C-alpha positions in Angstrom: -50.0 -86.3 62.6 -48.1 -83.6 64.5 -46.6 -86.2 66.9 -45.5 -88.2 63.8 -43.5 -85.2 62.4 -42.0 -84.5 65.8 -40.8 -88.1 66.1 -39.3 -87.9 62.6 -37.4 -84.7 63.4 -36.0 -86.3 66.6 -34.9 -89.3 64.6 -33.2 -87.1 62.0 -31.3 -85.3 64.8 -30.1 -88.5 66.3 -29.0 -89.7 62.8 -26.9 -86.5 62.4 -25.1 -86.8 65.7 -22.2 -89.0 64.4 -21.5 -86.4 61.7 -21.0 -83.7 64.4 -18.6 -86.0 66.2 -16.8 -86.7 62.9 -16.4 -83.0 62.3 -14.8 -82.5 65.7 -12.4 -85.4 65.0 -11.3 -83.7 61.7 -10.3 -80.6 63.6 -6.5 -80.8 64.1 -5.3 -80.3 67.6 -3.0 -77.3 68.3 -0.8 -78.9 70.8 2.9 -79.6 70.4 3.8 -83.2 71.3 7.5 -82.4 70.6 7.3 -79.8 73.4 5.9 -82.1 76.0 7.8 -84.2 78.6 5.6 -85.3 81.5 6.7 -84.6 85.1 9.6 -82.4 84.1 10.2 -78.6 84.5 9.8 -76.4 81.5 12.4 -74.6 79.4 11.2 -71.5 77.6 13.1 -69.6 75.0 13.0 -66.1 73.6 11.1 -65.7 70.3 13.5 -64.7 67.5 11.6 -63.5 64.4 13.4 -63.6 61.1 12.3 -65.1 57.8 9.6 -67.6 58.3 11.8 -70.6 57.9 14.4 -69.2 60.4 11.6 -68.4 62.9 10.2 -71.9 62.8 13.7 -73.5 62.8 14.7 -71.6 65.9 11.6 -72.7 67.8 11.9 -76.3 66.7 15.6 -76.4 67.7 14.8 -74.9 71.1 12.2 -77.6 71.6 14.7 -80.2 70.6 17.3 -78.7 72.9 14.8 -78.8 75.8 14.1 -82.5 75.2 17.9 -83.2 75.1 18.3 -81.5 78.4 15.4 -83.4 80.0 13.0 -80.4 80.0 9.6 -80.0 78.6 9.5 -77.0 76.2 7.2 -74.3 77.4 7.3 -72.4 74.1 9.0 -69.3 72.6 8.1 -66.2 74.6 7.1 -63.3 72.4 4.4 -62.0 70.0 3.9 -62.9 66.4 2.0 -60.0 64.7 -1.4 -60.6 63.1 -0.1 -58.8 60.0 2.4 -60.2 57.4 6.1 -59.8 58.1 9.3 -60.6 56.2 8.5 -61.5 52.5 4.8 -60.8 53.1 4.3 -64.0 55.1 1.9 -64.3 58.1 4.3 -66.1 60.4 1.8 -66.8 63.1 -0.1 -69.1 60.8 3.0 -70.8 59.5 4.4 -71.5 63.0 1.0 -72.9 64.1 0.9 -75.2 61.0 4.4 -76.6 61.5 4.6 -76.8 65.3 1.2 -76.2 66.9 -0.4 -73.1 68.4 1.1 -73.5 71.8 4.7 -73.3 70.5 4.6 -69.6 71.1 3.5 -68.0 74.4 2.9 -64.3 75.1 3.6 -64.0 78.8 6.8 -64.9 80.7 6.0 -67.0 83.7 6.6 -65.3 87.0 9.9 -66.1 88.9 11.5 -67.8 85.9 15.2 -68.4 86.1 17.4 -67.3 83.2 19.9 -69.5 81.5 22.5 -68.7 78.9 24.8 -71.8 79.2 24.4 -75.5 80.0 25.7 -74.9 83.5 22.7 -72.7 84.2 20.4 -75.7 83.6 21.7 -77.6 86.6 18.8 -76.7 88.8 15.4 -78.5 88.6 13.5 -75.3 87.9 11.6 -73.7 85.1 14.1 -71.7 83.0 14.2 -69.2 80.2 17.0 -69.8 77.6 18.0 -66.4 76.6 20.4 -67.2 73.7 19.3 -67.5 70.0 21.4 -70.5 69.4 21.5 -73.8 71.3 24.1 -76.6 71.6 22.5 -79.6 70.0 23.5 -83.2 69.9 25.0 -84.4 66.6 22.0 -86.6 65.9 18.3 -85.9 66.3 16.6 -87.9 69.0 14.2 -90.3 67.2 11.5 -90.1 69.8 11.5 -86.3 69.7 11.4 -86.3 65.9 8.5 -88.8 66.0 6.6 -86.5 68.3 7.3 -83.5 66.1 5.9 -85.3 63.0 3.0 -86.7 65.0 2.0 -83.2 66.0 2.0 -82.0 62.4 0.5 -85.2 60.9 -3.1 -84.0 61.0 -2.4 -80.7 59.4 -0.1 -82.3 56.8 -2.7 -85.0 56.1 -5.3 -82.3 55.4 -3.1 -80.4 53.0 -4.3 -80.4 49.4 -1.5 -82.0 47.5 -2.5 -80.7 44.1 0.8 -81.6 42.5 1.0 -85.2 43.6 -1.0 -87.6 41.4 -2.1 -90.9 42.8 0.1 -93.9 42.0 3.3 -91.9 41.5 6.6 -91.8 43.4 6.9 -88.2 44.5 10.3 -86.6 44.0 10.6 -83.0 45.1 13.5 -80.5 45.4 13.7 -77.1 47.1 15.9 -74.7 45.1 16.9 -71.5 46.9 16.8 -68.8 44.3 14.4 -66.0 45.1 16.6 -64.0 47.5 20.0 -65.0 46.4 22.1 -65.3 43.2 25.3 -66.9 42.2 27.3 -63.7 43.1 26.1 -63.7 46.7 27.9 -66.1 49.0 27.9 -68.8 46.3 29.8 -71.4 48.4 27.3 -71.1 51.2 23.9 -70.7 49.5 24.0 -71.8 45.9 23.4 -75.2 44.3 24.1 -75.0 40.5 21.4 -75.9 38.1 23.7 -78.6 36.6 24.1 -80.2 40.1 20.4 -80.3 40.8 19.5 -81.5 37.3 22.0 -84.4 37.6 20.8 -85.2 41.1 17.1 -85.3 40.1 18.0 -87.5 37.1 19.9 -89.8 39.4 17.0 -90.1 41.8 14.4 -90.5 39.0 16.4 -93.3 37.5 16.2 -95.2 40.8 12.5 -94.3 41.4 11.5 -95.9 38.1 8.8 -95.0 35.6 6.3 -93.9 38.3 8.6 -91.0 39.3 7.1 -87.5 39.2 9.6 -84.7 39.7 8.8 -81.3 41.1 11.0 -78.3 41.8 9.9 -75.7 44.3 11.4 -72.2 44.4 10.6 -68.5 44.5 10.9 -65.3 42.5 12.0 -62.5 44.8 14.6 -60.1 43.5 15.8 -57.3 45.7 18.2 -54.4 45.6 21.4 -55.2 47.4 24.5 -53.2 48.4 25.4 -50.4 46.0 21.9 -50.6 44.4 22.7 -53.8 42.6 19.7 -56.1 41.9 20.1 -59.5 43.5 18.1 -62.6 43.5 15.9 -64.3 40.8 13.1 -62.4 39.1 12.4 -64.3 35.9 10.4 -67.5 35.6 12.6 -68.3 32.6 15.5 -68.9 35.0 13.9 -72.3 35.6 13.6 -73.4 32.0 16.4 -75.9 32.4 14.2 -77.9 34.7 11.2 -77.7 32.4 13.4 -78.9 29.6 13.8 -82.1 31.5 10.1 -82.4 32.0 10.3 -81.5 35.7 7.4 -79.4 37.0 8.4 -76.0 38.5 6.3 -74.4 41.2 7.0 -70.8 42.2 5.6 -68.6 44.9 2.1 -67.1 44.3 0.4 -63.8 45.1 -0.6 -65.1 48.6 2.8 -65.5 50.3 1.5 -67.4 53.3 -0.4 -69.9 51.2 2.6 -70.4 49.1 4.8 -71.2 52.1 2.4 -73.7 53.5 1.7 -75.3 50.1 5.4 -75.7 49.4 6.1 -77.1 52.9 3.3 -79.6 52.6 4.5 -80.9 49.2 8.1 -81.1 50.2 7.3 -82.8 53.5 5.1 -85.3 51.7 7.6 -86.2 49.0 8.9 -89.7 49.0 12.3 -88.3 48.2 13.1 -84.7 49.1 16.3 -82.9 47.9 16.9 -80.3 50.6 18.7 -77.1 49.6 21.7 -76.2 51.7 21.8 -73.4 54.3 18.1 -72.7 53.8 16.1 -72.5 57.0 13.0 -72.7 54.8 14.0 -76.2 53.6 14.9 -77.3 57.2 11.2 -77.2 58.2 9.9 -79.8 55.7 13.0 -81.8 56.2 12.2 -82.1 59.9 8.6 -83.1 59.1 9.4 -85.5 56.3 8.9 -89.3 56.8 10.5 -89.9 53.4 14.1 -89.9 52.2 15.8 -86.5 52.7 18.9 -85.9 50.6 21.2 -83.1 51.8 23.9 -81.4 49.8 27.0 -82.7 51.5 29.9 -82.1 49.1 31.5 -79.1 47.4 32.0 -79.1 43.7 33.7 -76.1 42.0 33.1 -74.1 45.2 29.4 -74.9 45.3 27.3 -77.3 47.4 26.2 -80.5 45.6 24.7 -83.9 46.5 26.9 -86.8 47.2 24.7 -89.4 45.5 26.7 -92.1 47.2 25.8 -95.6 48.6 24.1 -94.1 51.6 21.9 -91.8 49.4 21.1 -94.7 47.1 20.0 -96.9 50.1 17.8 -94.0 51.4 16.2 -93.5 48.0 15.5 -97.2 47.3 13.9 -97.7 50.7 11.6 -94.7 50.2 10.6 -95.9 46.7 10.0 -99.4 47.8 7.8 -98.2 50.7 5.8 -96.0 48.3 5.4 -98.8 45.7 4.0 -101.1 48.4 1.5 -98.4 49.4 0.2 -97.9 45.9 0.2 -101.5 44.7 
């Protein structure tokens, strides 16, 4: 009888082994395919910490620059604290989600050569790019962009898209409001409510009855120069979107979770209306496989969306692709 139970226990262990392998397969890799370039020297950069969107944007653009110059990207050299930083966000977690855990390195390699201009990259050696900004090509290299999205695909695929119902065409917009208001650099950082409402209606009309529209923003007022309160502090400021039956999503108590939640939903949208001059919105725009509409014209001194033939073609392609997937 004892031998019988021993045999049964062994059989049960054998039966459970595939589940253990399945668990490992579900663990997303932390590597950065957009950083890799086999058999090439590495280009490192200096880690520049700002708001979370700007931090990730700089690292991504340094990796893109390395690829354009025929280097592998070794990572941004510096340390991201284990505690929350600007706006209460744990940036280490956000960088790892967007780009991979090896996009930031702590130690500078010995004997590295410094570079501050393209002429300094002439040698076939490992280099450290010391400047914050990089001269990028006008168009993003498609292979690099595919690698960037492939590296994030597992983490994006595991995100809980609580706002996206099955069988819908997902339309999402990022609206920069929390830290700015219309009196602060309006021509640079502001899209009017009227502009965005018109743009969302234009997209929804082309997406058809399955369209589900969501607006993502934040409440984050602050005291500016002269003690004047700046930014947006009231949820009622978004009532104009609710009046059009658009769902509004604002930042929650957990700032890091809110960042990752908003990025995942924006990057997963079939049509994403990207806010201008917002590094926060650049990150999901890089990761998006859908149609990304950018504010490309100025109306009454403010950024707005062109909604031209190119935009219409982009939207229709994304909608058709989505409808094929859900049919």
